KEZA-483883 format. One record per residue (C-alpha): residue number from 1; residue in three letters; chain; z, y, x. Coordinates in nm, 2 decimals. Layout:
BEGIN
GUDO  nr rest kette      Z      Y      X
GUDO NUM  ALA     A      Z      Y      X
...
// end
This chain:
BEGIN
GUDO  nr rest kette      Z      Y      X
GUDO   1  MET     A -11.29 -11.87  -2.86
GUDO   2  LYS     A -11.49 -12.17  -2.97
GUDO   3  LEU     A -11.81 -12.14  -3.17
GUDO   4  ASN     A -11.71 -12.14  -3.54
GUDO   5  GLN     A -11.90 -12.43  -3.69
GUDO   6  THR     A -11.87 -12.30  -4.05
GUDO   7  PHE     A -12.00 -11.96  -3.93
GUDO   8  MET     A -12.30 -12.12  -3.76
GUDO   9  LEU     A -12.40 -12.31  -4.08
GUDO  10  VAL     A -12.44 -11.99  -4.28
GUDO  11  LEU     A -12.80 -11.98  -4.41
GUDO  12  LEU     A -13.00 -11.76  -4.63
GUDO  13  THR     A -13.12 -11.96  -4.92
GUDO  14  THR     A -13.49 -11.98  -4.83
GUDO  15  SER     A -13.77 -12.23  -4.82
GUDO  16  LEU     A -13.93 -12.05  -4.53
GUDO  17  VAL     A -13.74 -12.24  -4.26
GUDO  18  LEU     A -13.97 -12.54  -4.24
GUDO  19  PRO     A -13.91 -12.89  -4.10
GUDO  20  ALA     A -14.02 -12.94  -3.74
GUDO  21  THR     A -14.36 -13.10  -3.68
GUDO  22  VAL     A -14.56 -13.19  -3.38
GUDO  23  SER     A -14.82 -12.92  -3.43
GUDO  24  ALA     A -14.72 -12.55  -3.40
GUDO  25  LYS     A -14.98 -12.46  -3.66
GUDO  26  VAL     A -14.89 -12.40  -4.02
GUDO  27  SER     A -15.10 -12.50  -4.32
GUDO  28  PRO     A -15.33 -12.25  -4.49
GUDO  29  GLU     A -15.09 -12.24  -4.78
GUDO  30  GLU     A -14.80 -12.14  -4.55
GUDO  31  ALA     A -15.02 -11.89  -4.36
GUDO  32  ALA     A -15.10 -11.73  -4.70
GUDO  33  LEU     A -14.74 -11.63  -4.73
GUDO  34  LEU     A -14.81 -11.36  -4.47
GUDO  35  GLY     A -14.97 -11.03  -4.57
GUDO  36  MET     A -14.98 -10.65  -4.53
GUDO  37  THR     A -14.87 -10.61  -4.90
GUDO  38  GLY     A -14.78 -10.82  -5.20
GUDO  39  THR     A -14.68 -11.13  -5.01
GUDO  40  PRO     A -14.33 -11.29  -4.96
GUDO  41  LEU     A -14.36 -11.24  -4.59
GUDO  42  THR     A -14.45 -10.93  -4.39
GUDO  43  PRO     A -14.74 -10.96  -4.13
GUDO  44  VAL     A -14.49 -11.06  -3.86
GUDO  45  GLY     A -14.31 -11.32  -4.07
GUDO  46  ALA     A -14.01 -11.13  -4.20
GUDO  47  GLU     A -13.89 -11.16  -4.56
GUDO  48  ARG     A -14.04 -10.86  -4.74
GUDO  49  ALA     A -13.78 -10.84  -5.01
GUDO  50  GLY     A -13.43 -10.71  -4.97
GUDO  51  ASN     A -13.12 -10.92  -5.01
GUDO  52  VAL     A -12.96 -11.00  -5.35
GUDO  53  GLU     A -12.67 -10.76  -5.29
GUDO  54  GLY     A -12.90 -10.47  -5.22
GUDO  55  THR     A -12.74 -10.40  -4.89
GUDO  56  ILE     A -13.07 -10.48  -4.71
GUDO  57  PRO     A -13.37 -10.30  -4.86
GUDO  58  ALA     A -13.72 -10.43  -4.89
GUDO  59  TRP     A -13.96 -10.37  -4.59
GUDO  60  THR     A -14.21 -10.10  -4.69
GUDO  61  GLY     A -14.39 -10.06  -4.36
GUDO  62  GLY     A -14.13  -9.92  -4.13
GUDO  63  ILE     A -14.18  -9.58  -3.97
GUDO  64  THR     A -14.54  -9.49  -4.00
GUDO  65  GLN     A -14.53  -9.13  -3.89
GUDO  66  PRO     A -14.31  -8.94  -3.63
GUDO  67  PRO     A -14.04  -8.74  -3.80
GUDO  68  ALA     A -14.04  -8.36  -3.83
GUDO  69  GLY     A -13.95  -8.19  -3.50
GUDO  70  TYR     A -14.10  -8.46  -3.27
GUDO  71  THR     A -14.34  -8.33  -3.00
GUDO  72  GLU     A -14.59  -8.57  -2.85
GUDO  73  GLY     A -14.47  -8.70  -2.52
GUDO  74  GLY     A -14.12  -8.56  -2.58
GUDO  75  TRP     A -13.78  -8.71  -2.65
GUDO  76  TYR     A -13.74  -8.92  -2.96
GUDO  77  VAL     A -13.60  -8.72  -3.26
GUDO  78  ASP     A -13.36  -8.93  -3.46
GUDO  79  PRO     A -13.53  -8.99  -3.80
GUDO  80  PHE     A -13.20  -9.09  -3.96
GUDO  81  VAL     A -12.97  -8.81  -3.82
GUDO  82  ASP     A -12.86  -8.72  -4.17
GUDO  83  ASP     A -12.73  -9.07  -4.25
GUDO  84  GLU     A -12.36  -9.09  -4.30
GUDO  85  ILE     A -12.13  -9.37  -4.19
GUDO  86  LEU     A -12.07  -9.61  -4.48
GUDO  87  PHE     A -11.75  -9.76  -4.32
GUDO  88  THR     A -11.60  -9.85  -3.99
GUDO  89  ILE     A -11.50 -10.20  -3.87
GUDO  90  THR     A -11.21 -10.22  -3.63
GUDO  91  ALA     A -10.98 -10.49  -3.49
GUDO  92  SER     A -10.75 -10.44  -3.79
GUDO  93  ASN     A -11.01 -10.53  -4.05
GUDO  94  TYR     A -11.29 -10.72  -3.87
GUDO  95  LYS     A -11.19 -11.05  -4.02
GUDO  96  GLN     A -11.29 -10.92  -4.36
GUDO  97  TYR     A -11.64 -10.90  -4.23
GUDO  98  ALA     A -11.64 -11.21  -4.01
GUDO  99  ASP     A -11.92 -11.38  -4.19
GUDO 100  LYS     A -12.15 -11.09  -4.10
GUDO 101  LEU     A -12.03 -11.06  -3.74
GUDO 102  THR     A -12.17 -11.26  -3.45
GUDO 103  VAL     A -11.92 -11.48  -3.25
GUDO 104  GLY     A -11.96 -11.24  -2.96
GUDO 105  THR     A -11.89 -10.94  -3.17
GUDO 106  GLN     A -11.57 -11.10  -3.30
GUDO 107  ALA     A -11.47 -11.18  -2.94
GUDO 108  LEU     A -11.51 -10.81  -2.85
GUDO 109  PHE     A -11.26 -10.71  -3.12
GUDO 110  GLU     A -11.02 -10.97  -2.98
GUDO 111  ARG     A -11.07 -10.86  -2.62
GUDO 112  TYR     A -11.06 -10.48  -2.69
GUDO 113  PRO     A -10.86 -10.43  -3.01
GUDO 114  GLU     A -10.77 -10.07  -2.93
GUDO 115  THR     A -11.11  -9.94  -2.83
GUDO 116  PHE     A -11.39 -10.15  -2.98
GUDO 117  SER     A -11.52 -10.04  -3.32
GUDO 118  MET     A -11.84 -10.05  -3.53
GUDO 119  HIS     A -11.97  -9.76  -3.74
GUDO 120  ILE     A -12.18  -9.91  -4.02
GUDO 121  TYR     A -12.47  -9.71  -4.14
GUDO 122  PRO     A -12.73  -9.77  -4.42
GUDO 123  THR     A -12.99 -10.03  -4.33
GUDO 124  ARG     A -13.32  -9.89  -4.22
GUDO 125  ARG     A -13.60 -10.14  -4.17
GUDO 126  SER     A -13.78  -9.91  -3.94
GUDO 127  ALA     A -13.99 -10.16  -3.73
GUDO 128  SER     A -14.36 -10.09  -3.74
GUDO 129  TYR     A -14.66 -10.20  -3.53
GUDO 130  PRO     A -15.04 -10.13  -3.49
GUDO 131  ASP     A -15.27 -10.29  -3.75
GUDO 132  TRP     A -15.44 -10.50  -3.48
GUDO 133  TYR     A -15.10 -10.66  -3.40
GUDO 134  TYR     A -15.05 -10.74  -3.76
GUDO 135  GLN     A -15.39 -10.89  -3.80
GUDO 136  GLY     A -15.36 -11.09  -3.49
GUDO 137  THR     A -15.02 -11.23  -3.58
GUDO 138  MET     A -15.14 -11.34  -3.92
GUDO 139  ALA     A -15.44 -11.51  -3.76
GUDO 140  ASN     A -15.22 -11.69  -3.51
GUDO 141  ALA     A -15.02 -11.86  -3.78
GUDO 142  GLY     A -15.29 -12.12  -3.84
GUDO 143  THR     A -15.43 -12.14  -3.48
GUDO 144  ALA     A -15.16 -12.11  -3.21
GUDO 145  GLU     A -15.09 -12.43  -3.02
GUDO 146  TRP     A -14.89 -12.56  -2.73
GUDO 147  CYS     A -15.08 -12.73  -2.45
GUDO 148  GLY     A -14.98 -13.08  -2.56
GUDO 149  HIS     A -14.73 -13.18  -2.28
GUDO 150  THR     A -14.53 -13.48  -2.38
GUDO 151  GLU     A -14.26 -13.42  -2.12
GUDO 152  PRO     A -13.98 -13.24  -2.33
GUDO 153  THR     A -13.90 -12.98  -2.06
GUDO 154  LEU     A -14.27 -12.88  -2.05
GUDO 155  ALA     A -14.36 -12.92  -2.42
GUDO 156  GLU     A -14.30 -12.56  -2.52
GUDO 157  ARG     A -14.37 -12.41  -2.18
GUDO 158  CYS     A -14.75 -12.39  -2.20
GUDO 159  LEU     A -14.94 -12.20  -2.46
GUDO 160  LYS     A -15.31 -12.26  -2.51
GUDO 161  ARG     A -15.45 -11.91  -2.44
GUDO 162  GLU     A -15.76 -11.97  -2.64
GUDO 163  SER     A -15.57 -12.07  -2.95
GUDO 164  ARG     A -15.42 -11.73  -3.01
GUDO 165  VAL     A -15.52 -11.36  -3.03
GUDO 166  ARG     A -15.32 -11.05  -2.98
GUDO 167  GLY     A -15.00 -11.09  -3.18
GUDO 168  ILE     A -14.69 -11.30  -3.23
GUDO 169  PRO     A -14.79 -11.67  -3.18
GUDO 170  TRP     A -14.57 -11.82  -3.45
GUDO 171  PRO     A -14.48 -11.58  -3.73
GUDO 172  ILE     A -14.35 -11.88  -3.93
GUDO 173  PRO     A -14.16 -12.06  -3.66
GUDO 174  LYS     A -14.04 -12.42  -3.69
GUDO 175  THR     A -13.86 -12.47  -3.36
GUDO 176  GLY     A -13.63 -12.27  -3.13
GUDO 177  GLY     A -13.89 -12.27  -2.86
GUDO 178  GLU     A -14.13 -12.09  -3.10
GUDO 179  VAL     A -13.87 -11.83  -3.19
GUDO 180  MET     A -13.79 -11.78  -2.82
GUDO 181  TRP     A -14.16 -11.72  -2.73
GUDO 182  ASN     A -14.20 -11.48  -3.02
GUDO 183  HIS     A -13.90 -11.29  -2.89
GUDO 184  THR     A -13.98 -11.29  -2.52
GUDO 185  TYR     A -14.34 -11.17  -2.57
GUDO 186  ALA     A -14.29 -10.94  -2.87
GUDO 187  TYR     A -14.50 -10.63  -2.83
GUDO 188  PHE     A -14.36 -10.33  -2.64
GUDO 189  GLY     A -14.69 -10.17  -2.54
GUDO 190  LYS     A -15.00 -10.27  -2.35
GUDO 191  HIS     A -14.84 -10.12  -2.04
GUDO 192  TYR     A -14.58  -9.85  -1.95
GUDO 193  THR     A -14.42  -9.68  -1.65
GUDO 194  ALA     A -14.07  -9.54  -1.67
GUDO 195  HIS     A -13.79  -9.39  -1.46
GUDO 196  ALA     A -13.50  -9.62  -1.56
GUDO 197  TYR     A -13.13  -9.57  -1.50
GUDO 198  GLY     A -12.86  -9.83  -1.50
GUDO 199  ILE     A -12.49  -9.87  -1.45
GUDO 200  ASN     A -12.25 -10.14  -1.35
GUDO 201  VAL     A -11.92 -10.05  -1.51
GUDO 202  PHE     A -11.58 -10.16  -1.37
GUDO 203  ALA     A -11.29 -10.27  -1.58
GUDO 204  ASP     A -11.13  -9.92  -1.57
GUDO 205  GLY     A -11.44  -9.75  -1.69
GUDO 206  SER     A -11.56  -9.62  -1.36
GUDO 207  TYR     A -11.92  -9.71  -1.27
GUDO 208  ALA     A -12.19  -9.73  -1.01
GUDO 209  ASP     A -12.53  -9.61  -1.12
GUDO 210  HIS     A -12.88  -9.68  -0.99
GUDO 211  LEU     A -13.24  -9.56  -1.06
GUDO 212  LYS     A -13.56  -9.76  -1.05
GUDO 213  ILE     A -13.92  -9.72  -1.15
GUDO 214  ASP     A -14.03  -9.99  -1.39
GUDO 215  ARG     A -14.40 -10.07  -1.43
GUDO 216  TRP     A -14.51 -10.32  -1.70
GUDO 217  TYR     A -14.85 -10.45  -1.76
GUDO 218  HIS     A -14.92 -10.68  -2.06
GUDO 219  PRO     A -15.25 -10.87  -2.04
GUDO 220  HIS     A -15.12 -11.07  -2.34
GUDO 221  TYR     A -15.19 -10.77  -2.56
GUDO 222  GLN     A -15.49 -10.63  -2.40
GUDO 223  THR     A -15.85 -10.68  -2.51
GUDO 224  ASP     A -16.09 -10.86  -2.28
GUDO 225  ALA     A -16.23 -10.52  -2.18
GUDO 226  GLU     A -15.88 -10.39  -2.10
GUDO 227  ARG     A -15.76 -10.69  -1.90
GUDO 228  PRO     A -15.78 -10.65  -1.52
GUDO 229  ASN     A -16.10 -10.79  -1.38
GUDO 230  ASP     A -15.92 -10.96  -1.09
GUDO 231  ALA     A -15.89 -11.33  -1.01
GUDO 232  TYR     A -15.51 -11.29  -0.94
GUDO 233  PHE     A -15.45 -11.23  -1.31
GUDO 234  GLU     A -15.63 -11.55  -1.41
GUDO 235  ARG     A -15.41 -11.79  -1.21
GUDO 236  GLY     A -15.20 -12.04  -1.41
GUDO 237  GLY     A -15.43 -12.01  -1.72
GUDO 238  GLY     A -15.40 -11.63  -1.72
GUDO 239  ALA     A -15.13 -11.37  -1.69
GUDO 240  ILE     A -14.91 -11.30  -2.00
GUDO 241  ILE     A -14.70 -11.02  -1.87
GUDO 242  CYS     A -14.66 -10.85  -1.53
GUDO 243  PHE     A -14.37 -10.65  -1.41
GUDO 244  SER     A -14.30 -10.44  -1.10
GUDO 245  GLN     A -13.98 -10.26  -1.01
GUDO 246  GLU     A -13.92 -10.00  -0.73
GUDO 247  ASP     A -13.57  -9.89  -0.62
GUDO 248  LEU     A -13.51  -9.52  -0.58
GUDO 249  TYR     A -13.14  -9.52  -0.53
GUDO 250  PRO     A -12.87  -9.61  -0.41
GUDO 251  ALA     A -12.98  -9.56  -0.05
GUDO 252  ARG     A -12.90  -9.92   0.05
GUDO 253  THR     A -13.18 -10.06  -0.17
GUDO 254  ALA     A -13.42  -9.76  -0.18
GUDO 255  GLY     A -13.78  -9.86  -0.11
GUDO 256  GLN     A -13.73 -10.22  -0.22
GUDO 257  MET     A -14.01 -10.33  -0.45
GUDO 258  PHE     A -14.12 -10.64  -0.63
GUDO 259  GLY     A -14.40 -10.75  -0.86
GUDO 260  GLY     A -14.53 -11.05  -1.03
GUDO 261  CYS     A -14.66 -11.21  -1.35
GUDO 262  ASN     A -14.58 -11.49  -1.60
GUDO 263  ASN     A -14.87 -11.71  -1.70
GUDO 264  TYR     A -14.98 -11.92  -2.00
GUDO 265  GLY     A -14.99 -12.25  -1.82
GUDO 266  GLN     A -14.64 -12.26  -1.69
GUDO 267  ASN     A -14.45 -11.94  -1.79
GUDO 268  ASP     A -14.30 -11.92  -1.45
GUDO 269  PHE     A -14.25 -11.57  -1.29
GUDO 270  ASP     A -14.47 -11.57  -0.98
GUDO 271  ALA     A -14.29 -11.29  -0.79
GUDO 272  TYR     A -14.32 -11.12  -0.46
GUDO 273  LEU     A -14.06 -10.89  -0.29
GUDO 274  TYR     A -14.11 -10.61  -0.04
GUDO 275  VAL     A -13.79 -10.54   0.17
GUDO 276  PRO     A -13.80 -10.22   0.37
GUDO 277  GLY     A -13.56 -10.34   0.63
GUDO 278  GLN     A -13.78 -10.65   0.70
GUDO 279  ARG     A -14.10 -10.46   0.65
GUDO 280  ARG     A -14.27 -10.76   0.50
GUDO 281  VAL     A -14.36 -10.91   0.16
GUDO 282  ARG     A -14.22 -11.25   0.08
GUDO 283  LYS     A -14.25 -11.48  -0.22
GUDO 284  ALA     A -13.94 -11.45  -0.43
GUDO 285  PRO     A -13.89 -11.74  -0.66
GUDO 286  GLU     A -13.54 -11.63  -0.74
GUDO 287  LEU     A -13.66 -11.32  -0.92
GUDO 288  GLY     A -13.69 -11.39  -1.30
GUDO 289  PHE     A -13.56 -11.74  -1.24
GUDO 290  TYR     A -13.31 -11.87  -1.49
GUDO 291  ASP     A -12.95 -11.78  -1.38
GUDO 292  SER     A -13.03 -11.60  -1.06
GUDO 293  PRO     A -12.87 -11.25  -1.06
GUDO 294  GLY     A -13.06 -10.99  -1.25
GUDO 295  THR     A -13.18 -10.70  -1.04
GUDO 296  GLY     A -12.93 -10.42  -1.01
GUDO 297  SER     A -12.67 -10.60  -1.21
GUDO 298  ASP     A -12.41 -10.68  -0.93
GUDO 299  GLY     A -12.41 -11.04  -1.06
GUDO 300  LEU     A -12.31 -10.93  -1.41
GUDO 301  ARG     A -12.64 -11.04  -1.57
GUDO 302  THR     A -12.86 -11.34  -1.51
GUDO 303  ALA     A -13.24 -11.30  -1.48
GUDO 304  ASP     A -13.29 -11.47  -1.81
GUDO 305  GLN     A -13.04 -11.24  -1.99
GUDO 306  ARG     A -13.31 -10.97  -1.99
GUDO 307  LEU     A -13.38 -10.88  -2.36
GUDO 308  GLY     A -13.07 -11.10  -2.45
GUDO 309  TRP     A -13.23 -11.43  -2.36
GUDO 310  PHE     A -13.57 -11.42  -2.19
GUDO 311  VAL     A -13.79 -11.73  -2.16
GUDO 312  THR     A -13.86 -11.78  -1.78
GUDO 313  GLY     A -13.90 -12.06  -1.53
GUDO 314  GLY     A -14.15 -12.35  -1.52
GUDO 315  GLU     A -13.93 -12.59  -1.73
GUDO 316  GLU     A -13.73 -12.56  -2.04
GUDO 317  TRP     A -13.37 -12.61  -1.94
GUDO 318  TYR     A -13.23 -12.59  -2.29
GUDO 319  GLU     A -13.24 -12.80  -2.60
GUDO 320  TYR     A -13.25 -12.58  -2.91
GUDO 321  GLU     A -13.09 -12.64  -3.24
GUDO 322  LYS     A -13.31 -12.58  -3.55
GUDO 323  PRO     A -13.34 -12.20  -3.58
GUDO 324  TYR     A -13.22 -12.03  -3.90
GUDO 325  LYS     A -13.18 -11.68  -4.04
GUDO 326  ALA     A -12.86 -11.51  -4.15
GUDO 327  GLU     A -12.73 -11.15  -4.20
GUDO 328  PHE     A -12.53 -10.97  -3.94
GUDO 329  TYR     A -12.41 -10.62  -3.86
GUDO 330  VAL     A -12.60 -10.54  -3.54
GUDO 331  PRO     A -12.70 -10.24  -3.32
GUDO 332  TYR     A -13.01 -10.08  -3.47
GUDO 333  ASN     A -13.20  -9.75  -3.47
GUDO 334  SER     A -13.00  -9.64  -3.16
GUDO 335  TYR     A -13.15  -9.29  -3.14
GUDO 336  LYS     A -12.81  -9.14  -3.05
GUDO 337  MET     A -12.85  -9.31  -2.72
GUDO 338  ALA     A -13.20  -9.17  -2.67
GUDO 339  GLN     A -13.12  -8.80  -2.69
GUDO 340  PRO     A -13.17  -8.58  -2.38
GUDO 341  GLY     A -12.87  -8.46  -2.19
GUDO 342  LEU     A -12.67  -8.78  -2.23
GUDO 343  THR     A -12.47  -8.87  -1.92
GUDO 344  PHE     A -12.32  -9.20  -1.80
GUDO 345  ASP     A -11.98  -9.03  -1.82
GUDO 346  GLN     A -12.04  -9.02  -2.20
GUDO 347  VAL     A -12.17  -9.38  -2.21
GUDO 348  ALA     A -11.92  -9.57  -1.99
GUDO 349  ARG     A -11.59  -9.69  -2.14
GUDO 350  PRO     A -11.36  -9.97  -2.02
GUDO 351  GLY     A -11.50 -10.30  -2.13
GUDO 352  HIS     A -11.79 -10.17  -2.35
GUDO 353  VAL     A -12.02  -9.88  -2.42
GUDO 354  ASN     A -11.88  -9.58  -2.61
GUDO 355  PRO     A -11.87  -9.68  -2.98
GUDO 356  GLU     A -11.94  -9.32  -3.09
GUDO 357  LEU     A -12.29  -9.36  -2.95
GUDO 358  LYS     A -12.37  -9.67  -3.14
GUDO 359  ARG     A -12.51  -9.73  -3.49
GUDO 360  TYR     A -12.47 -10.06  -3.66
GUDO 361  GLU     A -12.67 -10.18  -3.96
GUDO 362  LEU     A -12.69 -10.50  -4.17
GUDO 363  HIS     A -13.01 -10.70  -4.09
GUDO 364  ARG     A -13.15 -11.05  -4.12
GUDO 365  LEU     A -13.18 -11.22  -3.79
GUDO 366  TRP     A -13.32 -11.54  -3.65
GUDO 367  VAL     A -13.05 -11.74  -3.48
GUDO 368  VAL     A -13.14 -11.97  -3.18
GUDO 369  GLU     A -12.87 -12.18  -3.02
GUDO 370  GLY     A -12.93 -12.38  -2.70
GUDO 371  ARG     A -12.74 -12.62  -2.48
GUDO 372  ILE     A -12.83 -12.71  -2.13
GUDO 373  ARG     A -13.02 -13.04  -2.07
GUDO 374  PRO     A -12.81 -13.29  -1.87
GUDO 375  GLN     A -13.04 -13.28  -1.57
GUDO 376  PHE     A -13.00 -12.90  -1.52
GUDO 377  ARG     A -12.72 -12.66  -1.42
GUDO 378  HIS     A -12.69 -12.30  -1.55
GUDO 379  LEU     A -12.41 -12.04  -1.54
GUDO 380  GLY     A -12.44 -12.04  -1.92
GUDO 381  PRO     A -12.47 -12.40  -2.04
GUDO 382  HIS     A -12.44 -12.29  -2.41
GUDO 383  ARG     A -12.61 -11.98  -2.55
GUDO 384  VAL     A -12.69 -11.82  -2.88
GUDO 385  ALA     A -12.94 -11.54  -2.94
GUDO 386  TYR     A -13.00 -11.32  -3.25
GUDO 387  MET     A -13.35 -11.19  -3.31
GUDO 388  ASP     A -13.44 -10.92  -3.56
GUDO 389  GLU     A -13.68 -11.06  -3.82
GUDO 390  ASP     A -13.88 -10.73  -3.84
GUDO 391  SER     A -13.95 -10.69  -3.47
GUDO 392  TRP     A -13.86 -11.02  -3.30
GUDO 393  HIS     A -13.65 -10.83  -3.05
GUDO 394  ALA     A -13.30 -10.95  -2.99
GUDO 395  THR     A -13.01 -10.73  -3.10
GUDO 396  ASN     A -12.73 -10.96  -2.96
GUDO 397  ALA     A -12.68 -11.26  -2.74
GUDO 398  ASP     A -12.38 -11.48  -2.65
GUDO 399  MET     A -12.32 -11.69  -2.34
GUDO 400  TYR     A -12.06 -11.96  -2.30
GUDO 401  ASP     A -11.90 -12.10  -1.99
GUDO 402  ALA     A -11.88 -12.46  -1.87
GUDO 403  GLN     A -11.56 -12.51  -2.08
GUDO 404  ASP     A -11.76 -12.38  -2.39
GUDO 405  ASN     A -11.55 -12.07  -2.41
GUDO 406  ILE     A -11.74 -11.75  -2.50
GUDO 407  TRP     A -11.79 -11.56  -2.17
GUDO 408  ARG     A -12.06 -11.30  -2.18
GUDO 409  VAL     A -12.16 -11.09  -2.48
GUDO 410  SER     A -12.48 -10.88  -2.49
GUDO 411  GLU     A -12.59 -10.60  -2.72
GUDO 412  LEU     A -12.93 -10.45  -2.72
GUDO 413  TYR     A -12.99 -10.10  -2.85
GUDO 414  ASN     A -13.34 -10.09  -2.99
GUDO 415  ILE     A -13.54  -9.80  -3.14
GUDO 416  ASN     A -13.88  -9.76  -3.29
GUDO 417  PHE     A -14.10  -9.57  -3.04
GUDO 418  TYR     A -14.28  -9.42  -3.33
GUDO 419  ASP     A -14.55  -9.24  -3.14
GUDO 420  GLN     A -14.66  -9.59  -3.02
GUDO 421  LYS     A -14.57  -9.79  -3.33
GUDO 422  LEU     A -14.35 -10.04  -3.15
GUDO 423  THR     A -13.99 -10.14  -3.13
GUDO 424  TYR     A -13.81 -10.20  -2.80
GUDO 425  MET     A -13.47 -10.15  -2.64
GUDO 426  TRP     A -13.37  -9.80  -2.52
GUDO 427  ALA     A -13.06  -9.95  -2.35
GUDO 428  ASP     A -12.84 -10.26  -2.34
GUDO 429  ALA     A -12.50 -10.39  -2.23
GUDO 430  HIS     A -12.40 -10.73  -2.09
GUDO 431  MET     A -12.02 -10.76  -2.11
GUDO 432  ASP     A -11.81 -11.01  -1.92
GUDO 433  LEU     A -11.50 -11.09  -2.13
GUDO 434  VAL     A -11.31 -11.24  -1.84
GUDO 435  ASN     A -11.32 -10.97  -1.58
GUDO 436  GLY     A -11.37 -10.67  -1.81
GUDO 437  ARG     A -11.69 -10.55  -1.63
GUDO 438  TYR     A -12.03 -10.50  -1.78
GUDO 439  ALA     A -12.39 -10.41  -1.67
GUDO 440  CYS     A -12.64 -10.19  -1.84
GUDO 441  ILE     A -12.99 -10.28  -1.73
GUDO 442  ASN     A -13.21 -10.01  -1.59
GUDO 443  ALA     A -13.33  -9.81  -1.90
GUDO 444  TRP     A -13.14  -9.51  -2.04
GUDO 445  HIS     A -13.45  -9.29  -1.96
GUDO 446  ASN     A -13.28  -8.98  -2.09
GUDO 447  ILE     A -13.00  -8.99  -1.83
GUDO 448  GLY     A -13.26  -8.85  -1.59
GUDO 449  ALA     A -13.37  -8.57  -1.82
GUDO 450  LYS     A -13.20  -8.32  -1.58
GUDO 451  ASP     A -13.43  -8.45  -1.30
GUDO 452  GLY     A -13.74  -8.38  -1.50
GUDO 453  ASN     A -13.81  -8.74  -1.60
GUDO 454  GLY     A -13.92  -8.81  -1.95
GUDO 455  PRO     A -13.95  -9.11  -2.19
GUDO 456  PRO     A -14.16  -9.41  -2.09
GUDO 457  ASP     A -14.53  -9.34  -2.04
GUDO 458  PHE     A -14.72  -9.59  -2.25
GUDO 459  ASP     A -15.06  -9.42  -2.21
GUDO 460  ALA     A -15.14  -9.44  -1.84
GUDO 461  PRO     A -15.15  -9.79  -1.70
GUDO 462  PRO     A -14.98  -9.85  -1.37
GUDO 463  ALA     A -15.19  -9.95  -1.07
GUDO 464  ILE     A -15.22 -10.33  -1.08
GUDO 465  GLU     A -15.16 -10.34  -0.71
GUDO 466  HIS     A -14.79 -10.31  -0.79
GUDO 467  MET     A -14.80 -10.66  -0.94
GUDO 468  LYS     A -14.98 -10.83  -0.64
GUDO 469  PRO     A -14.85 -10.93  -0.30
GUDO 470  ALA     A -15.13 -10.75  -0.12
GUDO 471  GLY     A -15.06 -10.44  -0.31
GUDO 472  LEU     A -14.69 -10.45  -0.23
GUDO 473  ARG     A -14.78 -10.46   0.14
GUDO 474  LYS     A -14.99 -10.16   0.10
GUDO 475  LEU     A -14.75  -9.96  -0.12
GUDO 476  GLY     A -14.42 -10.05   0.04
GUDO 477  VAL     A -14.24  -9.77   0.23
GUDO 478  ARG     A -14.21  -9.86   0.59
// end
């Protein structure tokens, strides 16, 4: 299936997609479009108003209080459990809705006509964030800058740390690179630790599961007092985001652990890996590197498919088309997937996740399309990602092969973690349309409810030693 050119030219009629300029800053008049109330744009740059048809409502602040029945530290109660299905899209009627379906979604209907379906629910603009995040984002609109590299592959790879405060760098983006940075580093907590379950599903619906401990640390969103006072985290202009992962099972990888950070100066993931069988720590440039295999994915996901399409590596391998916004039916408010007691037997189906667990809504999304630069090689030379305007998190992503046929289709199942006022994925699926297999990244925290594990812990920061090579040597199981 080739990319439908007519489909890709669908635009919302708006003056808010601005012509590209050398500077990433916007004018004071443009920045004034952002506001907490009474402005055309929300604090994070989304259009405050609903659509003309009334099928997308106005944003009124998202979820500001946990719903009735929620217990602090407990599983996430579905705030929209009483919503009824508006209609269902199937292979027999999807072409009626093609202008509101991503190319990847249409390909899923073609590939799995008997089993893939979409239950469409009322649109709930539930995304909400802390006030400091809103204030920082609005401030960044007039200050955030790239470092000034003239080499095209480096131009949008280095952010001036001193030019921004805690928030989205470019709430009124002008380039694909700006949208990609907003998406990659959208807020999902200052830190968290979680037991995270994943599966690799075979074409017949059988699967192999795995369990890891994820530890995230986000200096990008910490105050000066909260940032670790450690020279390691100041390298490369300062750490943006740090990540460590420890394998618990299967037995063949148990005890393996890695850690590392991205930085403002290059945005490369400086990673180190502890391998129990070797009993040593080594530098691991393949981790987080472009199209190297994603951890635990059995080769079904590249490192930069995390979150749909994750900015990583020291150079920009893609040239982006001008970003735009359009309306699509996408996974949203996926609280059905976050309920305790769920099992992978209920989740896994041949070719795709069980449609009965999914909720789709109509939302406005930023669309970024990229093609590989001539001097580089990647498994996906042509890619498209779709970012929710209210949260900057991706809901969908499409990857094309060397013949420009759609190949891998990703869905991300986000929820509002309303006790923290943040939106992030609870789970995802990266589907290979050729071999019929797919990978769900380690998340699905409720799968382990029977083991006594709970939702991600956003309150207690993980030990920073997990992010450092010296710490991995000390913590590794020998």
